[in-house]
C-alpha positions as CSV (number, residue, x, y, z in Angstrom):
1,M,37.0,-24.5,-14.1
2,V,34.8,-22.4,-11.8
3,A,33.3,-24.0,-8.7
4,D,29.8,-23.7,-10.0
5,A,30.6,-25.5,-13.3
6,R,32.5,-28.2,-11.4
7,G,29.4,-28.8,-9.2
8,E,27.2,-29.0,-12.2
9,H,29.5,-31.4,-13.9
10,E,29.6,-33.6,-10.8
11,R,25.8,-33.6,-10.6
12,W,25.5,-34.8,-14.1
13,M,28.3,-37.3,-13.7
14,A,26.3,-39.0,-10.9
15,Y,23.8,-40.0,-13.6
16,A,26.5,-41.4,-15.8
17,I,27.8,-43.4,-12.7
18,R,24.3,-44.9,-12.3
19,E,24.6,-46.1,-15.9
20,A,27.9,-47.6,-15.1
21,E,26.4,-49.4,-12.2
22,Q,23.8,-50.9,-14.6
23,A,26.7,-52.3,-16.6
24,L,28.2,-53.7,-13.4
25,R,25.0,-55.4,-12.4
26,R,25.1,-57.1,-15.9
27,K,28.7,-58.2,-15.5
28,E,29.8,-55.7,-18.1
29,V,32.8,-53.3,-17.8
30,P,31.2,-50.6,-15.7
31,I,31.2,-47.5,-18.0
32,G,28.2,-45.3,-18.2
33,A,27.3,-42.3,-20.3
34,I,24.6,-39.7,-20.6
35,I,23.9,-36.8,-23.0
36,V,22.3,-33.6,-21.7
37,H,20.4,-31.1,-23.8
38,N,18.7,-28.1,-22.3
39,S,19.2,-29.4,-18.7
40,R,17.5,-32.7,-19.6
41,I,19.0,-36.2,-20.1
42,I,18.1,-37.2,-23.7
43,G,20.5,-40.1,-24.1
44,R,21.8,-42.8,-21.8
45,G,24.0,-45.8,-22.2
46,Y,26.2,-48.3,-20.5
47,N,28.6,-50.8,-21.9
48,Q,26.9,-53.8,-23.4
49,T,29.7,-55.3,-25.6
50,E,29.5,-58.8,-24.0
51,T,25.8,-58.9,-23.7
52,L,25.2,-57.9,-27.3
53,Q,28.5,-59.5,-28.6
54,D,29.0,-56.2,-30.3
55,P,32.4,-54.4,-30.2
56,T,30.7,-51.1,-30.9
57,A,28.2,-51.3,-27.9
58,H,30.2,-48.8,-25.8
59,A,28.3,-46.6,-23.4
60,E,29.0,-43.4,-25.5
61,M,27.8,-45.0,-28.7
62,I,24.6,-46.1,-27.2
63,A,24.0,-42.7,-25.6
64,I,24.8,-40.9,-28.9
65,T,22.3,-43.1,-30.8
66,A,19.6,-42.5,-28.2
67,A,20.1,-38.7,-28.2
68,S,20.2,-38.6,-32.0
69,T,16.9,-40.5,-32.1
70,H,15.4,-38.2,-29.4
71,L,16.4,-35.1,-31.3
72,G,15.8,-36.5,-34.8
73,T,19.2,-35.4,-36.0
74,R,22.7,-36.8,-36.1
75,R,24.1,-33.4,-34.9
76,L,24.2,-33.0,-31.2
77,E,25.3,-29.4,-31.3
78,E,23.7,-28.2,-28.1
79,C,24.5,-31.2,-26.0
80,A,27.0,-32.3,-23.4
81,L,28.2,-35.9,-23.1
82,Y,29.2,-37.2,-19.6
83,V,31.0,-40.5,-19.4
84,T,32.7,-42.2,-16.6
85,L,35.9,-43.2,-18.5
86,E,37.9,-41.2,-21.0
87,P,36.6,-42.3,-24.5
88,C,38.5,-44.6,-26.8
89,A,39.4,-43.7,-30.4
90,M,36.1,-45.2,-31.8
91,C,34.0,-43.2,-29.3
92,A,36.1,-40.0,-29.7
93,G,35.5,-40.2,-33.5
94,A,31.8,-40.6,-33.0
95,I,31.8,-37.6,-30.6
96,V,33.4,-35.5,-33.3
97,L,31.1,-36.8,-36.1
98,A,28.0,-36.1,-33.9
99,R,29.3,-32.5,-33.3
100,V,29.0,-32.8,-29.5
101,P,30.4,-29.5,-28.2
102,T,31.3,-30.6,-24.7
103,L,32.7,-33.8,-23.3
104,V,33.0,-34.4,-19.6
105,F,34.7,-37.6,-18.4
106,G,35.6,-39.2,-15.1
107,A,38.7,-41.4,-15.0
108,Y,41.5,-41.1,-17.4
109,D,42.3,-44.2,-19.4
110,P,46.1,-44.8,-19.7
111,K,45.6,-47.8,-22.1
112,A,43.1,-46.5,-24.6
113,G,42.2,-42.9,-23.8
114,A,41.8,-40.9,-27.0
115,C,40.7,-37.5,-25.4
116,G,44.1,-36.4,-24.0
117,T,45.9,-39.4,-22.7
118,L,47.2,-41.4,-25.7
119,F,45.6,-39.3,-28.4
120,N,43.4,-36.2,-28.4
121,I,41.1,-36.9,-31.3
122,V,38.3,-34.6,-30.0
123,Q,40.6,-31.5,-30.2
124,D,42.7,-32.4,-33.2
125,A,43.0,-29.2,-35.3
126,R,43.0,-31.3,-38.5
127,L,39.4,-32.3,-38.0
128,N,36.4,-30.1,-38.8
129,H,35.0,-30.1,-35.2
130,R,36.7,-29.7,-31.9
131,V,35.2,-30.5,-28.5
132,E,35.5,-28.6,-25.2
133,L,37.0,-31.2,-22.8
134,V,36.7,-31.5,-19.1
135,G,38.5,-34.5,-17.6
136,G,38.8,-35.9,-14.1
137,V,35.3,-35.2,-12.8
138,A,34.4,-37.7,-10.0
139,A,37.6,-39.6,-11.2
140,E,38.1,-41.5,-7.9
141,Q,34.6,-42.9,-7.9
142,C,34.6,-43.7,-11.6
143,G,38.1,-45.3,-11.4
144,A,37.1,-47.3,-8.3
145,L,34.2,-48.9,-10.2
146,L,36.6,-50.1,-12.9
147,S,39.3,-51.2,-10.4
148,D,36.9,-53.2,-8.3
149,F,35.4,-54.8,-11.4
150,F,38.8,-55.9,-12.8
151,T,39.9,-57.1,-9.4
152,G,36.8,-59.3,-9.3
153,V,37.5,-60.6,-12.8
154,R,41.1,-61.5,-11.9
155,S,39.9,-63.2,-8.7
156,K,37.0,-64.8,-10.6
157,T,34.3,-63.3,-8.3
158,V,32.6,-61.7,-11.3
159,G,30.5,-64.1,-13.4
160,K,30.1,-64.4,-17.1
161,P,29.4,-61.0,-18.7
162,G,25.7,-60.5,-19.4
163,I,24.5,-63.3,-17.0
164,D,23.8,-62.9,-13.3
165,S,25.1,-66.1,-11.7
166,R,22.2,-66.1,-9.3
167,S,19.5,-66.1,-11.9
168,N,20.1,-69.5,-13.6
169,G,21.5,-68.0,-16.7
170,E,18.6,-65.7,-17.4
171,D,19.0,-61.9,-17.4
172,E,16.9,-60.1,-14.8
């Protein structure tokens, strides 16, 4: 990857990281995603699986829905998706179905990664769409968000997902 492209990817990934930080503030697994079209963010999302009690409320799914709504089409053919963690199989399938041409992710996911680590759904030649893949952008920062979150969960310093322990049980 050329240096200019790397810098551009890092610039956009910073926005996805901000979305992950939104998830963290809500005691959700800190994963964030954005979708860029013509140098503008048209979709954003962060994990909300606990808050919404919806197993499909991953950052990528929320961003894809927002971008599709914005463009008025299910085909995101001129877009790039930036996400802080390598997508899982569900999200990778949605990326293929949405015809996203470019996927840029931060940290690799050794337990559920479906874009090169465990599987490579987005580049599977048996499917009718393949995605250009760029992994490892701002990987240390993206990975640190996740590591710190799970360290807090294990040490019980992170409260119940979706509820800020300082706000008497009400979301801020």
